[in-house]
SEVO-393922 format. One line per field, with one value per atom (N, C-alpha, C): residue number from 1; residue in three letters; atom name; x, y, z. Coordinates in steps of 0.001 Angstrom, whole numbers, plus 524288, in hexadecimal, padded with zeros to 5 digits. Layout:
N
nr c(NUM | ...)
rest c(ala | ...)
atom c(CA | ...)
x c(X | ...)
y c(Y | ...)
z c(Z | ...)
END
This chain:
114
nr c(1 | 1 | 1 | 2 | 2 | 2 | 3 | 3 | 3 | 4 | 4 | 4 | 5 | 5 | 5 | 6 | 6 | 6 | 7 | 7 | 7 | 8 | 8 | 8 | 9 | 9 | 9 | 10 | 10 | 10 | 11 | 11 | 11 | 12 | 12 | 12 | 13 | 13 | 13 | 14 | 14 | 14 | 15 | 15 | 15 | 16 | 16 | 16 | 17 | 17 | 17 | 18 | 18 | 18 | 19 | 19 | 19 | 20 | 20 | 20 | 21 | 21 | 21 | 22 | 22 | 22 | 23 | 23 | 23 | 24 | 24 | 24 | 25 | 25 | 25 | 26 | 26 | 26 | 27 | 27 | 27 | 28 | 28 | 28 | 29 | 29 | 29 | 30 | 30 | 30 | 31 | 31 | 31 | 32 | 32 | 32 | 33 | 33 | 33 | 34 | 34 | 34 | 35 | 35 | 35 | 36 | 36 | 36 | 37 | 37 | 37 | 38 | 38 | 38 | 39 | 39 | 39 | 40 | 40 | 40 | 41 | 41 | 41 | 42 | 42 | 42 | 43 | 43 | 43 | 44 | 44 | 44 | 45 | 45 | 45 | 46 | 46 | 46 | 47 | 47 | 47 | 48 | 48 | 48 | 49 | 49 | 49 | 50 | 50 | 50 | 51 | 51 | 51 | 52 | 52 | 52 | 53 | 53 | 53 | 54 | 54 | 54 | 55 | 55 | 55 | 56 | 56 | 56 | 57 | 57 | 57 | 58 | 58 | 58 | 59 | 59 | 59 | 60 | 60 | 60 | 61 | 61 | 61 | 62 | 62 | 62 | 63 | 63 | 63 | 64 | 64 | 64 | 65 | 65 | 65 | 66 | 66 | 66 | 67 | 67 | 67 | 68 | 68 | 68 | 69 | 69 | 69 | 70 | 70 | 70 | 71 | 71 | 71 | 72 | 72 | 72 | 73 | 73 | 73 | 74 | 74 | 74 | 75 | 75 | 75 | 76 | 76 | 76 | 77 | 77 | 77 | 78 | 78 | 78 | 79 | 79 | 79 | 80 | 80 | 80 | 81 | 81 | 81 | 82 | 82 | 82 | 83 | 83 | 83 | 84 | 84 | 84 | 85 | 85 | 85 | 86 | 86 | 86 | 87 | 87 | 87 | 88 | 88 | 88 | 89 | 89 | 89 | 90 | 90 | 90 | 91 | 91 | 91 | 92 | 92 | 92 | 93 | 93 | 93 | 94 | 94 | 94 | 95 | 95 | 95 | 96 | 96 | 96 | 97 | 97 | 97 | 98 | 98 | 98 | 99 | 99 | 99 | 100 | 100 | 100 | 101 | 101 | 101 | 102 | 102 | 102 | 103 | 103 | 103 | 104 | 104 | 104 | 105 | 105 | 105 | 106 | 106 | 106 | 107 | 107 | 107 | 108 | 108 | 108 | 109 | 109 | 109 | 110 | 110 | 110 | 111 | 111 | 111 | 112 | 112 | 112 | 113 | 113 | 113 | 114 | 114 | 114)
rest c(unk | unk | unk | unk | unk | unk | unk | unk | unk | unk | unk | unk | unk | unk | unk | unk | unk | unk | unk | unk | unk | unk | unk | unk | unk | unk | unk | unk | unk | unk | unk | unk | unk | unk | unk | unk | unk | unk | unk | unk | unk | unk | unk | unk | unk | unk | unk | unk | unk | unk | unk | unk | unk | unk | unk | unk | unk | unk | unk | unk | unk | unk | unk | unk | unk | unk | unk | unk | unk | unk | unk | unk | unk | unk | unk | unk | unk | unk | unk | unk | unk | unk | unk | unk | unk | unk | unk | unk | unk | unk | unk | unk | unk | unk | unk | unk | unk | unk | unk | unk | unk | unk | unk | unk | unk | unk | unk | unk | unk | unk | unk | unk | unk | unk | unk | unk | unk | unk | unk | unk | unk | unk | unk | unk | unk | unk | unk | unk | unk | unk | unk | unk | unk | unk | unk | unk | unk | unk | unk | unk | unk | unk | unk | unk | unk | unk | unk | unk | unk | unk | unk | unk | unk | unk | unk | unk | unk | unk | unk | unk | unk | unk | unk | unk | unk | unk | unk | unk | unk | unk | unk | unk | unk | unk | unk | unk | unk | unk | unk | unk | unk | unk | unk | unk | unk | unk | unk | unk | unk | unk | unk | unk | unk | unk | unk | unk | unk | unk | unk | unk | unk | unk | unk | unk | unk | unk | unk | unk | unk | unk | unk | unk | unk | unk | unk | unk | unk | unk | unk | unk | unk | unk | unk | unk | unk | unk | unk | unk | unk | unk | unk | unk | unk | unk | unk | unk | unk | unk | unk | unk | unk | unk | unk | unk | unk | unk | unk | unk | unk | unk | unk | unk | unk | unk | unk | unk | unk | unk | unk | unk | unk | unk | unk | unk | unk | unk | unk | unk | unk | unk | unk | unk | unk | unk | unk | unk | unk | unk | unk | unk | unk | unk | unk | unk | unk | unk | unk | unk | unk | unk | unk | unk | unk | unk | unk | unk | unk | unk | unk | unk | unk | unk | unk | unk | unk | unk | unk | unk | unk | unk | unk | unk | unk | unk | unk | unk | unk | unk | unk | unk | unk | unk | unk | unk | unk | unk | unk | unk | unk | unk | unk | unk | unk | unk | unk | unk | unk | unk | unk | unk | unk | unk)
atom c(N | CA | C | N | CA | C | N | CA | C | N | CA | C | N | CA | C | N | CA | C | N | CA | C | N | CA | C | N | CA | C | N | CA | C | N | CA | C | N | CA | C | N | CA | C | N | CA | C | N | CA | C | N | CA | C | N | CA | C | N | CA | C | N | CA | C | N | CA | C | N | CA | C | N | CA | C | N | CA | C | N | CA | C | N | CA | C | N | CA | C | N | CA | C | N | CA | C | N | CA | C | N | CA | C | N | CA | C | N | CA | C | N | CA | C | N | CA | C | N | CA | C | N | CA | C | N | CA | C | N | CA | C | N | CA | C | N | CA | C | N | CA | C | N | CA | C | N | CA | C | N | CA | C | N | CA | C | N | CA | C | N | CA | C | N | CA | C | N | CA | C | N | CA | C | N | CA | C | N | CA | C | N | CA | C | N | CA | C | N | CA | C | N | CA | C | N | CA | C | N | CA | C | N | CA | C | N | CA | C | N | CA | C | N | CA | C | N | CA | C | N | CA | C | N | CA | C | N | CA | C | N | CA | C | N | CA | C | N | CA | C | N | CA | C | N | CA | C | N | CA | C | N | CA | C | N | CA | C | N | CA | C | N | CA | C | N | CA | C | N | CA | C | N | CA | C | N | CA | C | N | CA | C | N | CA | C | N | CA | C | N | CA | C | N | CA | C | N | CA | C | N | CA | C | N | CA | C | N | CA | C | N | CA | C | N | CA | C | N | CA | C | N | CA | C | N | CA | C | N | CA | C | N | CA | C | N | CA | C | N | CA | C | N | CA | C | N | CA | C | N | CA | C | N | CA | C | N | CA | C | N | CA | C | N | CA | C | N | CA | C | N | CA | C | N | CA | C | N | CA | C | N | CA | C | N | CA | C | N | CA | C | N | CA | C | N | CA | C)
x c(092D2 | 091B4 | 09011 | 08C23 | 08A57 | 08F2E | 091D7 | 095F9 | 098E6 | 09AB2 | 09F38 | 09BF6 | 09717 | 09313 | 093B2 | 0934E | 09253 | 09864 | 09C42 | 0A133 | 0A2E0 | 0A110 | 0A154 | 09F6B | 099FA | 09685 | 099CA | 09C02 | 09F3F | 0A466 | 0A775 | 0ABB7 | 0A944 | 0A6EC | 0A464 | 0A407 | 09FD0 | 09F70 | 0A442 | 0A807 | 0AC68 | 0AF4D | 0B038 | 0B2CD | 0AF91 | 0A9D1 | 0A7F9 | 0A8D9 | 0A874 | 0A963 | 0AF15 | 0B33A | 0B7EC | 0B812 | 0B536 | 0B6F2 | 0B422 | 0AEEF | 0AAFF | 0AF9B | 0B1D7 | 0B55A | 0B9E1 | 0BB0C | 0BF83 | 0BE88 | 0C2AD | 0C189 | 0C32E | 0BFC1 | 0C012 | 0C3DD | 0C765 | 0CB47 | 0C7D4 | 0CAD0 | 0C8EE | 0C6D2 | 0C4F6 | 0C204 | 0C6E9 | 0C770 | 0C9BF | 0C8C4 | 0CC5A | 0CC46 | 0CEC9 | 0CBCE | 0CE8E | 0D211 | 0D714 | 0DA29 | 0DAD9 | 0D8B8 | 0DB99 | 0DF71 | 0E421 | 0E823 | 0E9DD | 0E511 | 0E5BC | 0E5AC | 0E5BC | 0E81C | 0E379 | 0E3EE | 0DF40 | 0DDE5 | 0D9A2 | 0D643 | 0D948 | 0DB6A | 0DD00 | 0D8BE | 0D844 | 0D3D6 | 0D4D5 | 0DA2A | 0DA9E | 0DDA2 | 0DD23 | 0DFA9 | 0E5E6 | 0E8F5 | 0ED2A | 0F042 | 0F4DD | 0F6D2 | 0FDD7 | 0FE4B | 10446 | 10593 | 10B4C | 10E8B | 1136F | 1186F | 11D0C | 11F0A | 1228C | 1254D | 12945 | 12A17 | 12DA3 | 13053 | 13410 | 13795 | 139BB | 138FF | 13B65 | 13E2C | 141FE | 14471 | 1419B | 13DF0 | 139E6 | 13558 | 13302 | 12E6C | 12EB4 | 13245 | 1330F | 130B1 | 12D63 | 12BED | 12623 | 12387 | 11F16 | 11DAE | 11825 | 11665 | 1146B | 11719 | 114A5 | 111DA | 10C9D | 107F0 | 10630 | 10519 | 103DE | 0FDF3 | 0FAC4 | 0F573 | 0F4E2 | 0F4C0 | 0F500 | 0F998 | 0FA73 | 0FE1E | 0FF17 | 0FC82 | 0FD66 | 0FFBD | 104AD | 107A5 | 10542 | 1059E | 10363 | 10803 | 10991 | 10DC2 | 10A7A | 10CCB | 10990 | 10E1B | 10D55 | 111A1 | 11041 | 11177 | 11045 | 1128A | 10ECD | 110A4 | 111AA | 110D1 | 11222 | 1141F | 117DD | 11A6D | 11ECB | 11DEC | 12191 | 12739 | 12ADD | 130FB | 1323F | 12F63 | 131ED | 12E64 | 12C30 | 12926 | 12A5F | 12F41 | 13194 | 1365B | 135AE | 1399B | 137CC | 13BE1 | 13A47 | 138D6 | 13545 | 13393 | 13047 | 12ECB | 12CEA | 125BF | 12400 | 11EEE | 11D79 | 117B3 | 113E8 | 10E82 | 10B63 | 10656 | 1047E | 10061 | 100AB | 0F89D | 0F855 | 0F32A | 0F4B7 | 0F157 | 0F411 | 0EE9B | 0EE98 | 0EA4E | 0ED1C | 0EBA5 | 0ED08 | 0EDDF | 0F246 | 0F441 | 0F330 | 0F1CE | 0F141 | 0F6EB | 0FB71 | 10046 | 100BC | 10502 | 1060F | 10A87 | 109C7 | 10E6E | 113DD | 11775 | 11D2B | 11DC3 | 120C9 | 120A2 | 122D2 | 12628 | 127C7 | 1249A | 1207A | 11D43 | 116D7 | 11655 | 110CD | 10BFD | 10ECF | 10B1E | 10A34 | 10E1C | 10DD9 | 10873 | 104D7 | 100E7 | 1021C | 100C5 | 1042E | 0FF94 | 10105 | 0FC94 | 0FF86 | 0FBCC | 0FCDE | 0FC5C | 10046 | 100A0 | 0FEB3 | 0FD76 | 0FC3D | 0FC00 | 0FBD5 | 0FB93 | 0FF84 | 10519 | 1096B | 10B8A | 10BE6 | 10EFA | 11282 | 117B5 | 11BBC | 11AA3 | 11AD2 | 11A31 | 11FA8 | 11F5A | 12324 | 12366)
y c(07A54 | 07F15 | 082E7 | 07EE4 | 080D0 | 08024 | 07C15 | 07B82 | 07FD6 | 08313 | 08695 | 08BAB | 08C89 | 0919F | 0915F | 08D0A | 08C26 | 08E67 | 08B9E | 08D8A | 092C3 | 09504 | 099D4 | 09D85 | 09CDC | 09ED3 | 09ED8 | 09B6C | 09A70 | 09C6A | 09CBF | 09FE3 | 0A62E | 0A758 | 0AC7D | 0AEC7 | 0AB4F | 0ACE6 | 0ABA3 | 0A994 | 0A98C | 0AF40 | 0B090 | 0B63C | 0B93E | 0BA66 | 0BE7E | 0BDF0 | 0B993 | 0B976 | 0BB60 | 0BA46 | 0BB53 | 0C282 | 0C4EF | 0C93E | 0CC15 | 0CACC | 0CDFE | 0CDA2 | 0C8AA | 0C96A | 0CD19 | 0CFF7 | 0D31C | 0D86C | 0DA74 | 0E07E | 0E35E | 0E7FF | 0EAAF | 0EF2C | 0F182 | 0F5EF | 0FA60 | 0FB85 | 10099 | 0FEA7 | 0FA3A | 0FA04 | 0F862 | 0FB34 | 0FB98 | 0F68C | 0F493 | 0F0FF | 0F15F | 0F11C | 0F200 | 0ED11 | 0ECEF | 0E8D0 | 0E856 | 0E590 | 0E515 | 0DFC4 | 0E287 | 0DED4 | 0DC83 | 0DD3E | 0D8F9 | 0DD96 | 0E252 | 0E55B | 0E5E6 | 0E6E3 | 0E73F | 0EDD7 | 0EE5D | 0F355 | 0F6E1 | 0FB75 | 0FE1A | 10137 | 1012D | 105A0 | 10B2A | 10D4E | 1124D | 11268 | 11839 | 119DD | 1192A | 119FD | 11A3A | 11EC0 | 11FBD | 125A8 | 12460 | 1276D | 12721 | 12B9E | 12988 | 12E2D | 12E6A | 130CE | 13025 | 13044 | 12BF8 | 12CD0 | 13132 | 13499 | 136E4 | 137CA | 13944 | 138A0 | 13E8B | 14088 | 14469 | 14504 | 146A2 | 145B2 | 147A0 | 14AF9 | 14D46 | 14980 | 14800 | 14571 | 13F53 | 13DC9 | 13799 | 13669 | 1323E | 1308A | 13223 | 13413 | 13670 | 135A0 | 135DC | 13409 | 138B6 | 13A55 | 13EA0 | 13D9F | 141E2 | 13EA9 | 142F3 | 14304 | 148F9 | 14726 | 14A34 | 149EB | 14F0B | 14E25 | 152D1 | 155B6 | 15A67 | 15DD3 | 15E24 | 15B78 | 15BB9 | 157E3 | 158BB | 15408 | 1531F | 14DAD | 14C68 | 14929 | 14B16 | 146DD | 1439C | 13EDC | 13ABC | 1383B | 138B4 | 135C4 | 131B5 | 12BFC | 12768 | 1258F | 1241A | 121F8 | 11BD8 | 11A23 | 11398 | 111E2 | 1162A | 1152C | 1108D | 10C22 | 107DA | 10A38 | 10847 | 10922 | 108E6 | 104B6 | 10365 | 107BB | 10B9B | 10F6C | 11491 | 1144A | 11904 | 11A8B | 11ACA | 11D4F | 1217A | 1262A | 129AE | 12B50 | 12D50 | 12DA8 | 128E0 | 12456 | 11F80 | 12196 | 120D2 | 12082 | 11B70 | 11E64 | 1194A | 11A37 | 11679 | 1170C | 113F8 | 117E3 | 1159F | 118A1 | 113F4 | 11628 | 11997 | 11CA5 | 11DCE | 11FD0 | 120AD | 1232E | 1274C | 12B1C | 12FBB | 12C2F | 12F46 | 12BAE | 1303C | 12EDF | 132CE | 13384 | 13110 | 133AC | 13937 | 13B5D | 140EA | 140FC | 14556 | 1460A | 145EC | 14543 | 14616 | 14BAF | 14D1A | 15166 | 155F1 | 154CF | 1594F | 15A30 | 156ED | 156AB | 156C8 | 15A3E | 15A0E | 159B2 | 15B98 | 15AF8 | 1557A | 151CD | 14C39 | 14947 | 145F6 | 14490 | 13DF7 | 13D80 | 13799 | 132E5 | 12ECE | 12BDA | 126DA | 12287 | 11D3B | 11BA6 | 118B9 | 1174B | 11120 | 10FA6 | 10ABC | 1089A | 1043B | 10258 | 1053F | 1051F | 108E3 | 104C4 | 1080B | 10625 | 108A9 | 106C5 | 10A42 | 1098C | 10FDC | 10FC3 | 110EF | 10FAC | 11078 | 11518)
z c(01C88 | 01C27 | 0203C | 02376 | 027E8 | 02D36 | 02D66 | 030C8 | 02F9B | 02AA1 | 02A07 | 02C47 | 02C07 | 02D8C | 033D2 | 0360D | 03B9D | 03E84 | 03B01 | 03C97 | 03BC1 | 03751 | 036CE | 03B4C | 03CFF | 0412D | 04575 | 0473F | 04B15 | 04B61 | 047AC | 046C1 | 0473B | 0457D | 0455E | 04AEA | 04C85 | 05396 | 056DF | 0555C | 05792 | 057EC | 0530F | 05194 | 05326 | 05326 | 055ED | 05C11 | 05E3B | 06503 | 0650D | 061BF | 0630C | 06237 | 05E82 | 05DC2 | 06147 | 06362 | 06782 | 06B7D | 06DB1 | 07305 | 072BC | 06D00 | 06E33 | 06F12 | 0726A | 073D6 | 07007 | 06FC1 | 06B87 | 06DD6 | 06A44 | 06BA7 | 06CC2 | 071F4 | 074D5 | 079F2 | 079DF | 07F49 | 08452 | 0871E | 08DA7 | 08F5B | 091E6 | 094CA | 099B4 | 09E4F | 0A2CA | 0A492 | 0A5A5 | 0A7D8 | 0AD1B | 0B0AD | 0B553 | 0B608 | 0B92A | 0B8B2 | 0BC9B | 0C054 | 0C598 | 0CAA4 | 0C955 | 0CE4C | 0D107 | 0D57F | 0D9B4 | 0DA11 | 0D982 | 0D910 | 0DDCD | 0DD8D | 0E10F | 0E46C | 0E903 | 0EB68 | 0EB26 | 0EACB | 0EAA7 | 0E568 | 0E41A | 0DF51 | 0E053 | 0DC65 | 0DCF5 | 0D9E6 | 0DC86 | 0DAFB | 0D880 | 0D548 | 0D309 | 0D568 | 0D74B | 0D9BB | 0D985 | 0DB3A | 0DB34 | 0E0CC | 0E24A | 0E811 | 0E725 | 0EB92 | 0ECC5 | 0F12C | 0F210 | 0F6E1 | 0F857 | 0FCFB | 0FEF1 | 10512 | 105CD | 10A6B | 10EEA | 10EBE | 112B6 | 1129C | 10F2C | 10FEA | 10DB3 | 10D4B | 10B15 | 10514 | 10634 | 100F1 | 10147 | 0FC99 | 0FAD8 | 0F621 | 0F34C | 0EE8B | 0ECD6 | 0E7DC | 0E549 | 0E1A0 | 0E20C | 0DD03 | 0DA61 | 0D5DE | 0D2C9 | 0D153 | 0D1C2 | 0D15E | 0CD65 | 0C777 | 0C42F | 0C550 | 0C782 | 0C776 | 0CD8C | 0D08E | 0D714 | 0DA17 | 0DBBD | 0DE7A | 0E4E3 | 0E594 | 0EB1F | 0EC5C | 0F155 | 0F448 | 0F8BC | 0F7FA | 0FCD5 | 0FEED | 10417 | 107E5 | 10990 | 10774 | 1077F | 10C74 | 10F24 | 11500 | 1156D | 1110A | 110D1 | 10BCB | 10917 | 10509 | 1055A | 1024E | 102B0 | 1003D | 1035C | 10198 | 0FBEB | 0F989 | 0F458 | 0EF9D | 0F1A1 | 0EE8F | 0EF92 | 0F46E | 0F668 | 0F323 | 0ED6C | 0E9D7 | 0E73F | 0E7D0 | 0E61D | 0E057 | 0DDFE | 0D911 | 0D6EF | 0D8BD | 0D794 | 0D728 | 0D3DD | 0D287 | 0D3E5 | 0D618 | 0D9CB | 0D841 | 0D8F1 | 0D7FD | 0DDB9 | 0E0C9 | 0E5ED | 0E5E7 | 0EA29 | 0EC2E | 0F219 | 0F47C | 0FA0F | 0FB3A | 10271 | 10527 | 108AC | 10953 | 10CAC | 112E8 | 11456 | 11A82 | 11EA9 | 12285 | 12724 | 12898 | 126A6 | 128CA | 127AB | 12A56 | 12978 | 12470 | 122A7 | 11D5F | 11FEC | 11D04 | 11F90 | 1209F | 124A3 | 12808 | 12442 | 12105 | 11DF2 | 118A4 | 11755 | 11205 | 11325 | 116FB | 11808 | 11361 | 10E6F | 1098D | 107F3 | 1095E | 106E6 | 10A93 | 10733 | 108F2 | 10A32 | 1103B | 11112 | 10EE0 | 10C40 | 10AC1 | 10C97 | 10B7E | 10C77 | 10631 | 1046C | 0FE54 | 0FF1E | 0F9AA | 0F9F1 | 0F380 | 0F275 | 0EC4C | 0E99A | 0EB56 | 0E7B2 | 0E3CD | 0DFCF | 0DB32 | 0D8B8 | 0D7EC | 0D52F | 0CF90 | 0CD9A | 0C6F9 | 0C4FB | 0BF8F | 0BC8B | 0BB03)
END
């Protein structure tokens, strides 16, 4: 009888331990898939091509459109209509002659989106 009581107590302790280690529904858990933290914010935009200005990145912020002229866009991303996620820094380079409203930028951390 005493042995059954000890076994029952041990079994109860194991069940309580297992239940207490379970996560309750509704608790959010942050998962890091091994990506390195980015030092700059990334922006989503669409690659556009014009005869006068070449390739540029069109970015919408709310209802406002911004046109960035990337000075170092890799050829594999120079596809009209491709959506990309990228980081950028303003470049001291002048905008294309026929497109003075394009802001020259240096892009980095470019990822194509589907």
